[in-house]
PASEBA-1860 file (N, C-alpha, C; in nm, 3 decimals):
! residues 101
1> XXXXXXXX> -3.142/9.096/5.013/-3.119/9.004/5.092/-3.042/8.843/5.078 ~ -3.090/8.787/4.939/-3.032/8.712/4.933/-2.868/8.696/4.883 ~ -2.858/8.805/4.847/-2.734/8.832/4.784/-2.616/8.856/4.906 ~ -2.646/8.890/5.011/-2.550/8.956/5.073/-2.462/8.822/5.154 ~ -2.538/8.693/5.143/-2.456/8.601/5.236/-2.329/8.583/5.117 ~ -2.351/8.595/4.963/-2.288/8.572/4.893/-2.152/8.654/4.884 ~ -2.171/8.770/4.938/-2.064/8.896/4.947/-1.939/8.830/5.050 ~ -1.967/8.699/5.119/-1.877/8.669/5.220/-1.835/8.555/5.136
9> XXXXXXXX> -1.876/8.508/5.033/-1.816/8.400/4.951/-1.713/8.454/4.855 ~ -1.585/8.432/4.917/-1.490/8.480/4.859/-1.465/8.388/4.704 ~ -1.470/8.293/4.663/-1.486/8.216/4.535/-1.573/8.282/4.457 ~ -1.684/8.313/4.497/-1.790/8.380/4.429/-1.754/8.519/4.399 ~ -1.735/8.601/4.506/-1.657/8.730/4.460/-1.539/8.759/4.381 ~ -1.460/8.646/4.394/-1.350/8.653/4.275/-1.414/8.651/4.168 ~ -1.501/8.544/4.147/-1.537/8.509/4.022/-1.598/8.621/3.957 ~ -1.672/8.670/4.015/-1.724/8.817/3.980/-1.659/8.912/3.938
17> XXXXXXXX> -1.570/8.932/4.015/-1.470/9.069/3.998/-1.408/9.032/3.850 ~ -1.316/8.897/3.862/-1.298/8.867/3.723/-1.387/8.853/3.593 ~ -1.489/8.822/3.633/-1.578/8.852/3.486/-1.623/9.015/3.453 ~ -1.622/9.092/3.569/-1.686/9.224/3.552/-1.530/9.277/3.469 ~ -1.428/9.274/3.559/-1.289/9.309/3.512/-1.289/9.276/3.329 ~ -1.310/9.178/3.305/-1.304/9.144/3.152/-1.370/9.245/3.037 ~ -1.506/9.228/3.112/-1.602/9.319/3.045/-1.545/9.448/3.042 ~ -1.501/9.491/3.169/-1.437/9.657/3.155/-1.354/9.666/3.081
25> XXXXXXXX> -1.274/9.574/3.078/-1.148/9.583/2.983/-1.157/9.588/2.852 ~ -1.261/9.505/2.818/-1.319/9.488/2.658/-1.386/9.634/2.621 ~ -1.463/9.716/2.715/-1.527/9.828/2.694/-1.440/9.909/2.685 ~ -1.332/9.938/2.788/-1.236/10.018/2.748/-1.187/10.021/2.612 ~ -1.103/9.910/2.600/-1.029/9.862/2.447/-1.111/9.877/2.321 ~ -1.246/9.887/2.373/-1.325/9.903/2.201/-1.433/10.013/2.200 ~ -1.428/10.040/2.303/-1.523/10.186/2.321/-1.661/10.109/2.321 ~ -1.676/10.014/2.356/-1.825/9.961/2.361/-1.900/9.971/2.526
33> XXXXXXXX> -1.994/9.885/2.517/-2.089/9.925/2.608/-2.137/9.798/2.684 ~ -2.074/9.712/2.711/-2.109/9.567/2.728/-2.166/9.586/2.885 ~ -2.117/9.659/2.970/-2.164/9.650/3.129/-2.254/9.742/3.128 ~ -2.294/9.821/3.064/-2.440/9.870/3.047/-2.536/9.809/2.995 ~ -2.528/9.732/2.873/-2.615/9.627/2.829/-2.606/9.534/2.916 ~ -2.531/9.460/2.983/-2.561/9.384/3.119/-2.645/9.410/3.202 ~ -2.622/9.530/3.254/-2.677/9.599/3.351/-2.844/9.622/3.348 ~ -2.832/9.674/3.179/-2.984/9.711/3.169/-3.079/9.577/3.099
41> XXXXXXXX> -3.001/9.463/3.087/-3.062/9.329/3.029/-3.086/9.252/3.176 ~ -3.024/9.269/3.286/-3.083/9.225/3.432/-3.203/9.290/3.462 ~ -3.160/9.445/3.471/-3.311/9.532/3.507/-3.409/9.489/3.456 ~ -3.396/9.458/3.328/-3.520/9.465/3.231/-3.567/9.321/3.232 ~ -3.528/9.221/3.338/-3.568/9.121/3.358/-3.557/8.994/3.253 ~ -3.431/9.022/3.181/-3.370/8.966/3.064/-3.446/8.935/2.983 ~ -3.504/9.049/2.902/-3.568/9.066/2.802/-3.520/9.156/2.708 ~ -3.474/9.078/2.605/-3.440/9.131/2.517/-3.504/9.294/2.459
49> XXXXXXXX> -3.594/9.268/2.399/-3.713/9.356/2.372/-3.723/9.504/2.462 ~ -3.711/9.442/2.597/-3.738/9.570/2.700/-3.586/9.625/2.697 ~ -3.457/9.551/2.714/-3.335/9.605/2.725/-3.322/9.692/2.592 ~ -3.333/9.626/2.466/-3.315/9.716/2.359/-3.386/9.848/2.370 ~ -3.506/9.876/2.389/-3.596/9.968/2.427/-3.540/10.086/2.507 ~ -3.496/10.009/2.620/-3.430/10.090/2.724/-3.281/10.187/2.700 ~ -3.206/10.069/2.593/-3.111/10.116/2.533/-3.100/10.211/2.414 ~ -3.207/10.208/2.339/-3.248/10.267/2.236/-3.138/10.211/2.151
57> XXXXXXXX> -3.143/10.070/2.154/-3.080/9.993/2.033/-3.170/9.912/1.969 ~ -3.113/9.833/1.865/-3.196/9.746/1.806/-3.169/9.600/1.870 ~ -3.306/9.488/1.899/-3.233/9.376/1.978/-3.155/9.286/1.919 ~ -3.129/9.307/1.799/-3.014/9.218/1.726/-2.877/9.286/1.803 ~ -2.874/9.410/1.810/-2.714/9.473/1.858/-2.736/9.418/2.048 ~ -2.843/9.409/2.108/-2.821/9.347/2.217/-2.786/9.232/2.246 ~ -2.865/9.121/2.113/-2.832/9.000/2.135/-2.668/8.999/2.081 ~ -2.602/9.080/1.996/-2.478/9.064/1.963/-2.408/9.078/2.099
65> XXXXXXXX> -2.438/9.178/2.187/-2.367/9.194/2.331/-2.347/9.130/2.411 ~ -2.448/9.026/2.413/-2.495/8.944/2.544/-2.398/8.802/2.462 ~ -2.402/8.785/2.371/-2.287/8.696/2.333/-2.162/8.708/2.319 ~ -2.124/8.835/2.316/-1.996/8.923/2.353/-1.975/8.852/2.491 ~ -2.051/8.918/2.578/-2.022/8.896/2.737/-2.032/8.727/2.771 ~ -2.113/8.660/2.698/-2.098/8.520/2.710/-1.960/8.470/2.671 ~ -1.910/8.515/2.594/-1.782/8.456/2.549/-1.660/8.481/2.647 ~ -1.667/8.640/2.699/-1.588/8.734/2.803/-1.617/8.633/2.944
73> XXXXXXXX> -1.700/8.592/2.952/-1.724/8.484/3.080/-1.702/8.362/3.055 ~ -1.672/8.343/2.949/-1.638/8.169/2.920/-1.774/8.070/2.932 ~ -1.887/8.159/2.915/-2.006/8.091/2.922/-2.061/8.039/2.779 ~ -2.006/8.012/2.667/-2.063/8.001/2.551/-2.155/7.880/2.569 ~ -2.259/7.934/2.506/-2.414/7.802/2.489/-2.413/7.731/2.633 ~ -2.400/7.824/2.752/-2.434/7.777/2.898/-2.564/7.834/2.954 ~ -2.659/7.696/2.963/-2.767/7.759/3.048/-2.774/7.817/3.144 ~ -2.653/7.800/3.218/-2.635/7.917/3.340/-2.584/8.046/3.314
81> XXXXXXXX> -2.610/8.100/3.180/-2.543/8.202/3.164/-2.643/8.332/3.233 ~ -2.761/8.304/3.205/-2.839/8.428/3.257/-2.827/8.415/3.396 ~ -2.847/8.303/3.479/-2.835/8.353/3.623/-2.739/8.406/3.655 ~ -2.612/8.356/3.603/-2.450/8.372/3.607/-2.447/8.561/3.612 ~ -2.512/8.603/3.493/-2.465/8.722/3.448/-2.581/8.796/3.539 ~ -2.698/8.783/3.588/-2.751/8.842/3.714/-2.680/8.856/3.863 ~ -2.612/8.729/3.865/-2.536/8.713/3.999/-2.427/8.806/4.008 ~ -2.386/8.824/3.857/-2.238/8.923/3.872/-2.281/9.075/3.859
89> XXXXXXXX> -2.392/9.069/3.789/-2.428/9.261/3.801/-2.467/9.279/3.929 ~ -2.582/9.193/4.002/-2.610/9.242/4.149/-2.518/9.235/4.248 ~ -2.435/9.119/4.248/-2.343/9.129/4.347/-2.236/9.242/4.336 ~ -2.171/9.273/4.199/-2.108/9.366/4.211/-2.136/9.489/4.236 ~ -2.233/9.550/4.192/-2.349/9.655/4.270/-2.311/9.645/4.421 ~ -2.316/9.534/4.493/-2.298/9.538/4.641/-2.161/9.525/4.686 ~ -2.090/9.479/4.612/-1.919/9.492/4.649/-1.876/9.612/4.639 ~ -1.949/9.684/4.514/-1.897/9.820/4.499/-1.930/9.915/4.610
97> XXXXX> -2.068/9.902/4.638/-2.153/9.975/4.745/-2.038/9.981/4.897 ~ -2.015/9.863/4.913/-1.959/9.806/5.025/-1.795/9.891/5.039 ~ -1.765/9.873/4.919/-1.600/9.950/4.908/-1.626/10.098/4.940 ~ -1.743/10.155/4.882/-1.731/10.308/4.877/-1.809/10.347/5.040 ~ -1.829/10.250/5.112/-1.856/10.320/5.258/-1.756/10.292/5.338
END
């Protein structure tokens, strides 16, 4: 419910689309799973060990992927990375659900 008003904000939606686009392009070019890692990490409440277990990956692999996502989002060493990642993942799900209806 909190994110639905954000889906009306053109700036926020554009930023989310741009960032998820960069991640998807990276995944496509490198046969990587950054988007899946982001979704699972957010779903697991930003806990690396829980995300690693859900992804059947070593925690260092999850850390490496999150660092790569930070770079793609232009948020290296930014304290707001996790909230922005959560916003991007959840708002993208809302926007894509709206587009499919």
